[in-house]
C-alpha positions in Angstrom: 79.9 104.8 120.3 76.4 106.0 119.4 76.7 105.8 115.6 73.0 106.5 115.1 73.4 110.0 116.8 76.5 110.6 114.8 74.5 109.8 111.7 71.9 112.3 112.7 74.6 115.0 113.2 76.1 114.2 109.8 72.7 114.7 108.2 72.4 118.1 109.9 75.9 118.9 108.6 74.6 118.0 105.1 71.7 120.4 105.6 73.9 123.2 106.8 72.4 123.2 110.3 75.3 122.0 112.4 77.7 124.3 114.1 80.9 123.2 115.9 82.6 125.2 118.7 86.3 124.3 119.1 88.1 124.6 122.4 91.8 125.3 123.0 92.4 121.7 124.2 92.5 120.6 120.6 96.0 122.1 120.4 97.2 120.5 123.7 100.4 118.6 123.5 101.2 116.1 126.3 98.6 117.8 128.5 100.2 121.3 128.0 97.7 124.0 127.0 98.2 126.5 124.2 98.3 129.4 126.7 100.8 127.6 128.9 103.0 127.2 125.9 102.5 130.9 125.0 103.4 131.9 128.6 106.7 129.9 128.5 107.5 131.4 125.1 106.9 135.0 126.3 108.8 134.4 129.6 111.9 133.7 127.5 111.4 137.2 126.0 110.3 139.3 128.9 112.3 138.2 132.0 109.3 137.4 134.3 107.2 140.4 133.5 104.1 138.2 132.9 102.0 136.3 135.4 99.9 133.4 134.2 96.7 132.0 135.9 96.5 128.4 134.6 93.1 127.6 136.1 91.4 130.4 134.1 94.1 130.4 131.3 94.5 134.2 131.4 97.6 136.5 131.7 98.5 139.5 133.8 101.0 141.9 132.4 103.1 144.2 134.6 102.7 147.1 132.3 99.4 147.7 130.4 101.5 148.3 127.2 103.3 145.0 127.4 100.9 143.2 125.0 101.5 145.9 122.4 105.3 145.7 123.0 105.1 141.9 122.7 102.9 142.0 119.6 105.6 140.6 117.3 106.5 137.8 119.7 102.8 136.8 120.2 102.4 136.7 116.4 105.6 134.7 116.0 104.3 132.1 118.5 100.9 131.7 116.7 102.5 131.7 113.3 104.6 128.6 114.0 101.6 126.5 115.0 100.7 123.8 112.5 97.5 121.8 112.1 97.4 118.3 113.6 95.5 115.4 112.0 92.3 116.3 114.0 92.3 119.8 112.4 92.8 118.3 109.0 89.7 116.0 109.4 87.6 118.9 110.7 88.6 120.9 107.6 87.3 118.0 105.4 83.9 117.9 107.1 81.6 120.6 105.6 80.4 122.3 108.8 78.3 125.4 108.2 80.0 127.3 110.9 83.1 126.7 113.0 83.6 128.9 116.1 87.1 128.9 117.3 87.7 129.9 121.0 91.5 130.4 120.5 92.9 133.3 118.6 95.0 131.1 116.3 94.6 130.4 112.6 95.8 126.8 112.7 92.5 125.6 111.3 92.7 128.2 108.5 96.0 126.6 107.5 94.4 123.2 107.3 91.7 124.5 105.0 94.4 126.2 102.8 96.6 123.1 102.6 93.6 121.2 101.3 92.6 124.0 98.9 89.2 124.3 100.5 87.5 127.7 100.3 86.1 129.2 103.5 85.0 132.5 105.0 86.8 133.9 108.0 86.1 136.6 110.6 86.7 137.4 114.2 85.2 139.4 117.1 86.6 142.9 117.6 86.1 144.1 121.2 84.1 147.3 121.6 83.2 147.6 117.9 79.7 147.4 116.4 79.7 144.1 114.5 78.3 144.1 111.0 76.2 141.3 109.7 78.4 138.8 108.0 77.9 138.1 104.3 78.9 134.5 103.5 80.4 133.4 100.1 81.5 129.9 100.9 80.2 126.7 102.5 82.0 127.1 105.8 82.6 130.1 108.0 85.4 130.1 110.6 84.8 132.6 113.3 87.4 133.4 116.0 85.2 134.4 118.9 88.1 135.6 121.1 89.9 137.6 118.5 92.7 137.2 116.0 96.4 137.1 117.0 97.3 139.4 114.1 95.1 142.1 115.6 96.5 142.7 119.1 93.6 144.9 120.2 91.2 142.0 119.5 92.9 139.4 121.7 91.4 138.2 125.0 94.5 137.6 127.1 93.9 139.1 130.5 91.0 139.2 133.1 90.4 142.8 132.0 90.2 141.7 128.3 87.8 138.9 129.3 85.5 141.1 131.3 85.5 143.8 128.6 84.7 141.1 126.1 81.8 139.6 128.1 80.3 143.1 128.8 80.7 143.9 125.1 78.7 140.9 123.9 76.1 141.3 126.7 75.6 145.0 125.7 75.4 146.9 122.5 78.0 144.9 120.5 76.4 141.5 119.9 78.2 138.8 118.0 77.8 139.2 114.3 77.3 135.5 113.9 74.1 135.4 115.9 72.2 134.4 112.8 74.5 131.4 112.4 74.0 130.5 116.1 70.2 130.8 115.8 69.7 128.7 112.7 71.9 125.8 113.9 69.9 122.9 115.3 72.9 120.9 116.3 75.9 122.2 118.2 79.1 120.2 118.9 81.6 121.2 121.6 85.1 119.8 120.9 88.2 120.3 123.0 86.9 122.2 126.1 87.7 122.4 129.8 84.1 122.4 131.1 85.2 123.4 134.6 86.0 127.1 133.9 83.4 129.7 135.0 83.8 131.8 131.8 82.9 128.8 129.7 79.6 128.4 131.6 78.9 132.1 131.1 79.9 132.1 127.5 77.7 129.1 126.8 74.7 130.8 128.4 75.4 134.0 126.3 75.6 132.2 122.9 73.0 129.5 123.5 69.8 131.1 124.6 67.4 129.3 127.0 64.6 127.3 125.5 66.2 127.2 122.0 65.5 123.9 120.2 69.0 122.7 119.8 70.8 119.4 120.2 74.1 120.0 122.2 76.7 117.3 122.1 80.2 116.9 123.4 82.9 114.2 123.6 83.3 112.6 127.0 84.8 114.6 129.9 86.3 113.1 133.1 84.8 115.7 135.5 81.7 113.9 136.9 80.3 117.0 138.6 80.7 119.2 135.5 79.2 116.5 133.4 76.1 116.4 135.6 75.8 120.2 135.6 76.0 120.6 131.8 73.6 117.7 131.3 71.0 119.2 133.6 71.4 122.9 133.0 72.2 122.9 129.2 71.0 119.5 128.2 74.4 118.6 126.7 74.6 115.0 125.6 78.0 113.4 126.1 79.2 110.6 123.9 79.8 107.8 126.4 83.5 107.3 126.9 84.5 108.6 123.4 87.3 111.2 123.1 87.3 114.2 120.8 89.5 112.4 118.3 87.1 109.4 118.2 84.0 111.6 117.6 85.6 113.6 114.8 87.0 110.5 113.2 83.6 108.8 113.2 82.0 112.0 111.8 84.7 112.1 109.1 84.1 108.4 108.2 80.3 108.8 108.0 80.7 112.1 106.0 82.8 110.2 103.5 80.3 107.4 103.2 77.5 109.9 102.6 79.5 111.6 99.9 79.9 114.9 101.8 83.7 114.8 101.6 85.2 114.8 98.1 88.3 112.7 98.4 91.4 114.7 97.6 93.5 113.5 94.6 96.6 111.8 96.0 98.2 110.0 93.0 99.5 112.1 90.2 101.6 111.7 87.1 104.0 114.4 85.8 105.1 113.8 82.2 105.5 115.5 78.8 102.7 114.9 76.4 103.2 112.7 73.3 105.5 109.9 72.3 106.8 107.2 74.6 105.9 109.2 77.7 102.2 109.3 76.9 102.2 105.6 75.9 103.7 104.5 79.2 101.3 106.8 81.2 98.3 105.3 79.3 99.4 101.8 80.2 100.1 102.7 83.8 96.7 104.4 84.1 94.9 101.2 83.0 96.9 99.1 85.5 96.2 101.4 88.4 92.5 101.5 87.6 92.5 97.6 87.8 94.1 97.9 91.2 91.5 100.5 92.5 94.0 103.3 92.4 92.9 106.7 90.9 95.6 108.4 88.8 95.0 112.1 88.4 96.4 113.4 85.1 96.0 116.7 83.3 94.5 115.5 80.0 91.5 113.9 81.8 91.2 115.7 85.2 92.0 119.3 84.4 88.6 120.9 84.4 87.5 123.3 81.7 88.6 126.9 82.6 90.5 125.6 85.7 93.8 127.4 86.1 96.7 125.2 84.9 99.0 126.6 87.6 96.5 125.5 90.3 96.4 122.0 88.9 100.2 121.9 88.8 100.3 123.1 92.4 98.1 120.2 93.4 100.6 117.8 91.8 103.3 119.3 94.0 101.3 118.3 97.1 100.4 114.7 96.0 101.3 111.8 98.3 102.5 109.7 95.3 103.7 111.2 92.1 105.0 109.2 89.1 107.5 111.3 87.2 108.2 110.2 83.7 111.5 111.8 82.8 112.3 112.3 79.1 114.5 114.6 77.1 111.3 116.6 76.3 110.4 116.7 80.0 113.8 118.1 81.0 113.4 121.0 78.5 109.7 121.8 79.2 108.8 124.8 81.4 105.5 123.2 82.4 107.2 120.0 83.4 110.0 121.7 85.3 107.4 123.8 87.2 105.7 120.6 88.3 109.0 119.0 89.4 110.0 122.1 91.3 106.6 122.2 93.1 107.1 118.6 94.1 110.6 119.2 95.2 109.8 122.3 97.3 107.1 120.6 99.2 108.0 118.2 102.0 109.4 114.6 101.6 110.4 114.9 97.9 112.3 111.6 97.7 109.6 109.6 99.6 106.7 110.9 97.4 108.1 110.5 93.8 108.5 107.4 91.7 110.6 108.2 88.7 110.5 106.4 85.4 113.5 107.5 83.3 113.3 107.1 79.5 116.3 106.2 77.5 116.6 109.7 75.9 116.9 111.4 79.3 120.6 111.4 80.0 120.4 112.2 83.7 123.1 109.6 84.6 125.7 111.3 82.4 127.4 114.4 84.0 128.2 116.0 80.6 124.6 115.7 79.6 123.4 117.2 82.9 125.7 120.1 82.4 124.3 120.6 78.9 120.8 120.7 80.3 121.8 123.2 82.9 123.5 125.4 80.2 120.2 125.2 78.2 118.2 126.6 81.1 120.8 129.2 81.8 120.7 130.4 78.2 116.9 130.5 78.3 117.0 132.6 81.5 119.6 134.9 80.0 117.4 135.5 77.0 114.5 136.7 79.2 116.9 138.7 81.3 118.0 140.6 78.2 114.4 141.2 77.1 113.7 142.7 80.5 116.7 145.0 80.3 115.7 146.1 76.9 112.0 146.7 77.7 112.0 147.4 81.4 108.7 147.2 83.4 106.6 146.4 80.4 108.5 143.2 79.8 108.2 142.1 83.5 104.4 142.3 83.3 104.5 139.8 80.4 107.4 137.5 81.1 108.2 138.0 84.7 106.6 134.8 85.9 108.5 132.8 83.2 111.7 134.5 84.2 111.2 133.5 87.8 110.6 129.9 86.8 113.7 129.7 84.7 115.7 131.2 87.5 114.3 128.6 89.9 115.3 125.8 87.5 118.9 127.1 87.2 119.2 127.6 91.0 117.8 124.1 91.9 119.1 122.1 88.9 122.1 120.5 90.7 120.2 119.5 93.8 117.3 118.1 91.8 119.3 116.0 89.5 121.5 114.7 92.3 118.5 113.2 94.0 116.9 111.9 90.8 119.9 110.0 89.6 120.5 108.5 93.0 117.0 106.9 93.2 117.1 103.3 92.1 114.4 103.4 89.4 113.6 100.5 87.0 113.7 100.9 83.2 110.4 101.4 81.3 110.9 97.9 79.9 111.1 96.4 83.4 108.0 98.2 84.5 106.0 97.1 81.4 107.2 93.5 81.9 106.0 93.4 85.5 102.8 95.3 84.7 104.1 98.1 87.0 104.0 95.8 90.1 106.6 97.8 91.9 104.8 101.1 91.3 101.4 99.7 92.4 103.0 98.4 95.6 104.8 101.6 96.3 101.7 103.8 95.7 99.5 101.7 97.9 102.1 102.1 100.7 102.3 105.9 100.1 98.5 106.5 100.3 
């Protein structure tokens, strides 16, 4: 792999002068294209009213109104797509502009999962495009439309021709400024053999522009020669899209462009034995090169507390220090519910159960549940007495108490079934079991 060229590209990313164009092959599974999967999905709904041309990856509908009639099905298909590991790495890398040639929002999901802010827009056929005003580091632009706007999609040959005529005529792309100022352009996940890609490339990359064009390796020798000669595209040896993005990601981390996401958290009630044990654990983890994220130190001034607690819910490893105070704290129960309602609850948490938390005694568990039911009923009564005015003030708290009551049994059933060591055993071993477990989780 040409690491020196990758390093140059990373520097252009840092300078805000690198643009990446993503092809639909990034969402291939076992060689099956996104449009092939969409065609199969729609055929199950339409009884062979659709024809699909796999070489050009476009559709033909028997009735011109079919796309409108199938709008809900098309949206259902794209809604269920989830970002793969490659998309998650792309979201980490602070590209100035990402042009997506598929109408999905899978990359948008990857950004949102990582709590990374971004701008988003898409091309609307036949509409005068306004100059885009950016507010964030990265702009994601869907050049072939957005699946939630059926009239913007490029699905058929007619759509494709209308689109190409549109951007050749009066309705130029509103990201032309982004295209012009980029000095480095990456092509990731494309089938270089399609005629429309050649035309699109000529339309968006003007002749004689001083740009470095790069792509991962492709197997088509003739196409490789054509793009090298006509467009001066440099191919990365025999390296795949995944290998190129991974190397970009690694070098971006080394150069400090990617702020590592907190992965180890602690959820506990402030004060007393809970805080003492967290302080000791914090020291041990630092000695083992593990960064523990905790609210007292890492919650930034004026940062929303709820946002910080949501981050805890998504952590890869979460130490939960359960005490009597914890089990009666709205803040603590909010954190526990956020962890629970994200994926892999049991595999992500490491509970430390203090002696005053009676989670192994059924009568005590019922008493805790009665406590939360009573708290919820108090708020319920206030809402009945004060109507809408009360909802504005205590509505969120009421929803939390209701979540606690509704999930109490399932939560406690899992917690008391996990084989957790006592605080004394953890202290005696200097938290060896927790250190080992956290290293495995991250």
